[in-house]
C-alpha positions in Angstrom: -7.9 -8.4 -14.1 -6.3 -8.8 -10.6 -8.0 -11.0 -8.4 -6.7 -9.8 -5.1 -4.9 -7.4 -2.9 -1.4 -9.7 -3.1 -1.5 -10.1 -6.8 -1.9 -6.0 -7.2 1.1 -5.4 -5.0 3.1 -7.8 -6.8 2.4 -5.8 -10.0 3.0 -2.8 -8.1 6.3 -3.6 -7.1 7.3 -5.1 -10.6 6.3 -1.4 -12.2 8.4 0.4 -9.4 11.6 -1.9 -10.5 11.3 -0.8 -14.0 10.8 2.8 -12.9 7.5 3.1 -13.6 5.9 5.1 -10.8 2.5 6.3 -12.0 1.6 2.7 -12.9 3.1 1.3 -9.3 1.0 4.0 -7.7 -2.1 2.8 -9.5 -1.4 -0.9 -8.7 -0.9 0.0 -5.1 -4.4 2.0 -5.3 -5.5 -1.4 -6.9 -4.4 -3.7 -3.8 -5.8 -0.8 -1.2 -8.8 -1.0 -3.2 -8.8 -4.7 -2.6 -8.1 -4.2 1.1 -4.5 -3.9 1.4 -4.1 -1.4 4.5 -1.0 -2.3 6.3 0.5 1.0 6.2 3.8 0.2 7.7 4.4 -2.1 5.0 3.6 0.3 2.5 5.4 3.2 4.3 8.5 1.9 5.4 9.2 -1.9 4.7 8.5 -2.8 1.0 11.9 -2.5 -0.6 10.5 -2.2 -4.0 8.9 0.9 -3.3 11.6 3.0 -2.2 11.8 5.1 -5.2 7.9 5.6 -5.3 7.5 7.0 -1.9 8.0 10.5 -2.5 5.6 10.3 -5.5 2.5 12.8 -4.6 -0.2 10.2 -5.6 1.7 7.4 -3.2 1.7 9.9 -0.4 -2.0 10.8 -0.8 -2.6 7.1 -0.4 -0.7 6.7 2.5 -2.6 9.3 4.3 -5.7 7.4 3.1 -4.4 3.9 4.6 -3.4 5.3 7.8 -6.5 5.7 9.5 -8.0 2.5 8.3 -4.5 0.8 9.7 -4.9 2.7 13.0 -8.5 1.9 13.4 -7.4 -2.0 13.0 -4.5 -2.0 15.3 -6.8 -0.2 17.6 -9.6 -2.7 17.4 -6.9 -5.4 18.0 -5.5 -3.8 21.1 -9.4 -3.8 22.6 -10.0 -7.5 21.7 -6.8 -8.6 23.4 -7.5 -6.3 26.6 
């Protein structure tokens, strides 16, 4: 059982590296369910997810995460103003 979002992301990266894209998407979902919402990292910066980014399930997950990420960014902007 995965204990936190970072362990789930490490697992997702491992599955992505060995070409098991469905499993990688599953573990990214687990990371999101545990609170990982860093949309830019998922969409652009995690090099291990490059081959997974075109998967329909991953694209759907990105669309779900985006508004949550944008809400946090906006909250930070208002807090610093």
